[in-house]
C-alpha positions as a printed NumPy array, in Angstrom:
array([[  5.841,  15.023,  -2.418],
       [  7.899,  16.457,  -5.046],
       [  4.625,  18.242,  -6.065],
       [  2.937,  15.031,  -6.967],
       [ -0.308,  15.311,  -5.131],
       [ -2.096,  12.296,  -3.454],
       [ -5.601,  11.91 ,  -2.422],
       [ -5.884,  11.35 ,   1.453],
       [ -7.158,   7.971,   0.343],
       [ -5.747,   5.683,  -2.038],
       [ -6.049,   2.495,  -3.708],
       [ -4.048,  -0.575,  -2.404],
       [ -3.676,  -2.833,  -5.547],
       [ -2.958,  -6.091,  -3.67 ],
       [ -6.711,  -7.273,  -3.842],
       [ -7.628,  -6.695,  -7.402],
       [ -4.524,  -8.832,  -8.07 ],
       [ -6.308, -11.798,  -6.586],
       [ -5.1  , -11.721,  -3.063],
       [ -6.14 , -14.886,  -1.128],
       [ -9.614, -15.318,  -3.445],
       [-10.171, -14.572,  -7.376],
       [-11.896, -11.151,  -7.875],
       [-13.74 , -10.909, -11.636],
       [-12.487,  -8.694, -13.885],
       [-15.837,  -6.847, -13.848],
       [-15.527,  -6.841,  -9.977],
       [-11.854,  -5.169, -10.103],
       [-13.29 ,  -2.589, -12.693],
       [-16.263,  -1.643, -10.463],
       [-13.964,  -1.096,  -7.53 ],
       [-11.707,   0.992,  -9.491],
       [-14.426,   2.993, -10.932],
       [-16.126,   3.601,  -7.602],
       [-12.664,   4.461,  -6.117],
       [-12.824,   7.076,  -8.658],
       [-16.217,   7.964,  -8.106],
       [-15.345,   8.693,  -4.197],
       [-12.712,  11.126,  -5.362],
       [ -9.784,   8.296,  -5.053],
       [ -6.897,   9.892,  -7.5  ],
       [ -3.929,   7.742,  -6.239],
       [ -3.576,   4.39 ,  -6.977],
       [ -0.543,   1.813,  -5.836],
       [  0.301,  -1.63 ,  -7.489],
       [  3.088,  -3.77 ,  -7.642],
       [  4.319,  -6.841,  -9.998],
       [  4.211,  -9.095,  -6.804],
       [  0.461,  -8.277,  -6.683],
       [ -0.843, -11.598,  -8.62 ],
       [  2.55 , -11.51 , -11.089],
       [  1.292,  -8.495, -12.744],
       [ -2.437,  -9.282, -12.777],
       [ -2.962,  -5.87 , -10.352],
       [ -0.942,  -3.969, -12.656],
       [ -2.836,  -5.134, -15.926],
       [ -6.139,  -4.213, -14.237],
       [ -5.139,  -1.066, -12.68 ],
       [ -3.092,  -0.069, -15.939],
       [ -6.628,  -0.512, -17.852],
       [ -8.713,   1.566, -15.727],
       [ -6.349,   4.531, -15.912],
       [ -6.003,   4.52 , -19.444],
       [ -9.641,   5.558, -19.273],
       [ -8.998,   8.78 , -17.246],
       [ -6.729,  11.866, -17.695],
       [ -3.18 ,  11.591, -17.297],
       [ -2.994,  14.591, -15.435],
       [ -5.784,  13.44 , -13.068],
       [ -3.977,  11.029, -11.039],
       [ -0.977,   9.62 ,  -9.402],
       [ -0.249,   6.119,  -9.779],
       [  2.806,   4.251,  -8.025],
       [  4.681,   0.808,  -8.416],
       [  7.159,  -1.265,  -6.771],
       [ 10.654,  -2.701,  -7.666],
       [ 12.617,  -5.566,  -6.261],
       [ 11.248,  -8.763,  -7.689],
       [ 11.438,  -9.23 , -11.18 ],
       [  8.915, -11.668, -13.281],
       [ 10.214, -14.064, -14.979],
       [  8.391, -16.635, -17.584],
       [  7.778, -20.   , -15.359],
       [  6.261, -23.138, -17.285],
       [  5.806, -25.576, -14.599],
       [  2.128, -24.898, -13.976],
       [  0.405, -24.514, -10.935],
       [ -0.867, -21.434,  -9.129],
       [  0.34 , -18.733,  -6.888],
       [ -1.572, -19.564,  -3.699],
       [  1.597, -20.159,  -1.91 ],
       [  2.617, -16.278,  -2.549],
       [ -1.058, -15.306,  -1.315],
       [ -2.431, -14.941,  -5.035],
       [ -4.975, -16.684,  -7.152],
       [ -3.787, -17.042, -10.017],
       [ -1.564, -19.161, -12.83 ],
       [  1.917, -19.331, -11.577],
       [  2.46 , -18.032, -14.974],
       [  5.542, -16.397, -13.927],
       [  8.483, -16.368, -10.724],
       [  9.743, -13.896,  -8.902],
       [ 13.638, -13.432,  -8.563],
       [ 14.721, -10.725,  -6.164],
       [ 16.755,  -8.409,  -7.818],
       [ 17.606,  -5.524,  -6.133],
       [ 20.613,  -4.274,  -9.26 ],
       [ 20.2  ,  -0.913, -11.139],
       [ 19.589,  -3.24 , -14.238],
       [ 17.13 ,  -5.097, -12.416],
       [ 15.109,  -1.656, -11.523],
       [ 15.327,  -0.614, -14.359],
       [ 13.91 ,  -4.008, -16.337],
       [ 11.236,  -3.925, -13.593],
       [ 10.204,  -0.833, -14.037],
       [ 10.049,  -1.253, -17.735],
       [  8.084,  -4.236, -17.705],
       [  5.4  ,  -2.561, -15.146],
       [  5.182,   0.335, -17.591],
       [  4.345,  -2.403, -20.15 ],
       [  1.499,  -4.012, -18.331],
       [ -0.357,  -1.18 , -17.322],
       [ -0.038,   0.422, -20.629],
       [  1.357,   3.905, -19.414],
       [  4.451,   5.86 , -20.275],
       [  5.351,   6.913, -16.792],
       [  4.388,   6.542, -13.381],
       [  4.599,   8.859, -10.47 ],
       [  5.814,   7.24 ,  -7.521],
       [  8.549,   4.195,  -7.221],
       [  9.121,   2.396,  -4.296],
       [ 11.709,  -0.18 ,  -3.426],
       [  9.564,  -3.422,  -2.446],
       [ 10.483,  -5.407,   0.668],
       [ 14.151,  -5.559,   0.9  ],
       [ 14.108,  -6.681,   4.727],
       [ 17.067,  -9.244,   3.908],
       [ 18.484,  -7.153,   1.179],
       [ 19.252,  -3.691,   2.814],
       [ 22.838,  -3.258,   1.072],
       [ 21.944,  -4.065,  -2.075],
       [ 18.85 ,  -2.198,  -1.903],
       [ 20.68 ,   1.064,  -0.405],
       [ 23.89 ,   0.935,  -2.746],
       [ 21.894,   0.018,  -6.001],
       [ 18.589,  -0.005,  -5.903],
       [ 17.548,   3.566,  -4.379],
       [ 20.658,   5.094,  -6.433],
       [ 19.385,   3.588,  -9.507],
       [ 16.211,   5.48 ,  -8.524],
       [ 17.471,   8.796,  -7.963],
       [ 18.951,   8.971, -11.08 ],
       [ 15.657,   7.779, -12.936],
       [ 14.032,  10.665, -10.543],
       [ 16.924,  13.278, -11.741],
       [ 16.469,  12.373, -15.267],
       [ 12.676,  12.723, -15.09 ],
       [ 11.44 ,   9.306, -15.769],
       [  9.919,   9.07 , -12.298],
       [  8.426,  11.677,  -9.998],
       [  9.194,  10.482,  -6.515],
       [ 10.797,   7.342,  -5.144],
       [ 10.438,   5.398,  -1.913],
       [ 10.752,   2.377,   0.   ],
       [  7.736,   0.178,   1.001],
       [  7.975,  -2.179,   3.691],
       [  6.03 ,  -3.822,   6.619],
       [  8.496,  -2.745,   9.433],
       [  9.577,   0.797,  10.388],
       [ 13.041,   0.008,  11.635],
       [ 15.16 ,  -0.25 ,   8.407],
       [ 12.531,   2.46 ,   6.776],
       [ 14.2  ,   4.81 ,   9.214],
       [ 17.548,   3.835,   8.423],
       [ 16.598,   4.294,   4.542],
       [ 15.591,   7.83 ,   5.404],
       [ 18.562,   8.862,   7.773],
       [ 21.277,   7.506,   4.675],
       [ 19.333,   7.643,   1.42 ],
       [ 17.932,  10.564,  -0.65 ],
       [ 13.611,   9.602,  -0.398],
       [ 10.654,  11.276,  -1.046],
       [  8.414,   8.558,   0.865],
       [  8.039,   5.647,   2.31 ],
       [  5.238,   2.819,   3.057],
       [  4.462,   1.75 ,   5.767],
       [  1.951,  -1.389,   6.279],
       [  0.829,  -2.053,   9.647],
       [  3.065,  -0.317,  12.114],
       [  0.944,   2.938,  12.648],
       [ -2.271,   1.776,  13.546],
       [ -5.255,   1.759,  16.336],
       [ -3.631,  -1.388,  17.562],
       [  0.099,  -1.151,  16.56 ],
       [  2.074,   2.585,  16.98 ],
       [  5.379,   1.303,  16.657],
       [  5.841,   3.284,  13.859],
       [  5.869,   6.636,  15.48 ],
       [  9.251,   7.185,  15.79 ],
       [  9.569,   6.814,  11.889],
       [  6.691,   9.52 ,  11.287],
       [  8.349,  11.784,  13.674],
       [ 11.353,  11.294,  11.869],
       [  9.674,  11.671,   7.99 ],
       [  8.059,  15.11 ,   9.525],
       [ 11.44 ,  16.058,  10.447],
       [ 12.831,  15.4  ,   6.913],
       [  9.914,  16.388,   4.917],
       [  9.656,  12.778,   4.013],
       [  5.909,  11.689,   2.962],
       [  4.515,   8.588,   4.774],
       [  1.956,   6.686,   2.75 ],
       [  0.364,   4.307,   5.547],
       [ -1.22 ,   0.932,   4.514],
       [ -2.31 ,  -2.403,   6.36 ],
       [ -4.593,   0.191,   8.409],
       [ -6.711,  -2.9  ,   9.391],
       [ -3.751,  -4.651,  10.056],
       [ -5.202,  -7.635,   7.726],
       [ -8.408,  -7.58 ,   8.982],
       [ -8.366,  -7.625,  13.079],
       [ -9.548,  -4.004,  12.478],
       [-12.336,  -4.34 ,  10.072],
       [-14.143,  -7.163,  12.405],
       [-12.76 ,  -8.418,  15.417],
       [-14.195, -11.816,  16.315],
       [-13.4  , -15.509,  16.501],
       [-11.197, -16.466,  13.269],
       [-10.142, -13.161,  12.425],
       [ -6.158, -12.36 ,  11.424],
       [ -3.769, -10.006,  12.854],
       [ -0.871,  -9.228,  10.135],
       [ -2.165, -12.411,   7.806],
       [ -2.194, -15.123,  10.658],
       [ -4.54 , -15.993,  13.551],
       [ -5.059, -12.941,  15.695],
       [ -3.845, -13.551,  19.739],
       [ -6.597, -13.597,  21.925],
       [ -5.057, -10.914,  23.746],
       [ -5.392,  -8.512,  20.561],
       [ -8.811,  -9.671,  19.887],
       [-10.008,  -8.266,  22.981],
       [ -7.846,  -5.396,  22.627],
       [ -9.732,  -4.64 ,  19.23 ],
       [-13.242,  -5.362,  20.865],
       [-12.539,  -3.022,  23.578],
       [-11.517,  -0.32 ,  20.568],
       [-14.869,  -1.171,  18.938],
       [-16.791,  -0.808,  21.739],
       [-15.55 ,   3.072,  22.341],
       [-15.917,   3.64 ,  18.824],
       [-20.026,   2.688,  18.926],
       [-20.291,   4.654,  22.259],
       [-19.415,   7.368,  19.666],
       [-21.315,   6.223,  16.947],
       [-18.318,   5.68 ,  14.916],
       [-17.793,   2.558,  12.931],
       [-14.538,   0.442,  13.856],
       [-13.161,   0.344,  10.321],
       [-14.022,   4.182,  10.038],
       [-11.786,   4.864,  12.988],
       [ -8.992,   2.806,  12.04 ],
       [ -8.67 ,   4.211,   8.234],
       [ -8.958,   7.959,   9.794],
       [ -6.382,   7.204,  12.726],
       [ -3.515,   7.554,  10.904],
       [ -4.101,  10.507,   8.773],
       [ -4.264,  12.624,  12.029],
       [ -0.348,  12.246,  12.079],
       [  0.954,  15.349,   9.829],
       [  3.716,  13.513,   8.463],
       [  0.757,  11.007,   6.694],
       [  0.116,  12.081,   3.141],
       [ -2.365,   9.325,   2.078],
       [ -3.942,   5.808,   3.411],
       [ -3.441,   2.917,   1.322],
       [ -7.056,   0.654,   1.21 ],
       [ -7.041,  -2.455,  -0.57 ],
       [-10.489,  -3.122,  -1.588],
       [-11.873,  -5.547,  -4.14 ],
       [-15.237,  -4.461,  -5.164],
       [-17.332,  -1.365,  -5.077],
       [-19.157,  -2.23 ,  -1.982],
       [-15.99 ,  -2.098,  -0.454],
       [-15.227,   0.822,  -1.645],
       [-18.38 ,   2.741,  -0.957],
       [-17.936,   1.08 ,   2.664],
       [-14.504,   3.052,   3.13 ],
       [-14.976,   6.022,   1.584],
       [-17.585,   7.405,   4.055],
       [-17.769,  11.476,   4.715],
       [-18.953,  10.892,   7.865],
       [-16.788,  12.68 ,  10.697],
       [-15.174,  11.265,  13.789],
       [-15.276,  13.372,  17.253],
       [-12.751,  14.067,  18.95 ],
       [-13.886,  12.781,  21.749],
       [-13.619,   9.675,  20.308],
       [ -9.485,  10.025,  20.188],
       [ -9.43 ,  11.747,  23.368],
       [-11.128,   7.901,  24.705],
       [ -8.772,   6.272,  22.84 ],
       [ -5.626,   7.737,  23.968],
       [ -6.957,   7.562,  27.584]])
């Protein structure tokens, strides 16, 4: 990606922003340190994650490491504005005090202000990749204002590479066709359960656009399929639970844990530069960074 090396596994910053449940400073720091020890050198965050908490925690950790030794990405599209109404942010899925509110802003000024605030929170002088974040309802402003503003910042050397991050693949494909991107961040649409994003991956391979795959467990179903598990952050339909169980049984026959197969699957496609894993403790990091091999026979069985 324009000379920016991404480790094959990346650290997704949502959980250390207190996604769904609170994570202590000690556990967050331990997860980041364990990720570094496991060879992870790509860290992704966003203002959205915990109203800046993820950026502050990841920045505090990365400031203790050589700047040339890692790549970090953040996102634009939601500007954080101070809010004194009290309460918490659980309505947006983060267990943090509601000290700010998110304001959609894909204007050139909004992009610059958001990035400047992110750098302040992280305590870094630059980021390597900036994604336009979730522009599902804002195509026109994102394509005509946010992306050109990022292109200008890239041309000035302020950022290394630019992209768009979404939970859908269709609009990402349109961004790839109609704008000048280096990367896309695709969440949940190229997994063992949902391969709908394959067309996007083929397009990116053709255009030389890097793909960062996230949501490889589809929010939980591919980590531990069973009653009460979630798929795309909602209760998993019974037919998907049964599919995940069948995949898990195939993995078991080949001696491979289902989560390991789930995170390795996207990396088999040549367009995928990195897989982001959201982890909140050192134990989770160690469980997800196994060096065990996945036999080709398993992939062949899953294809059948």
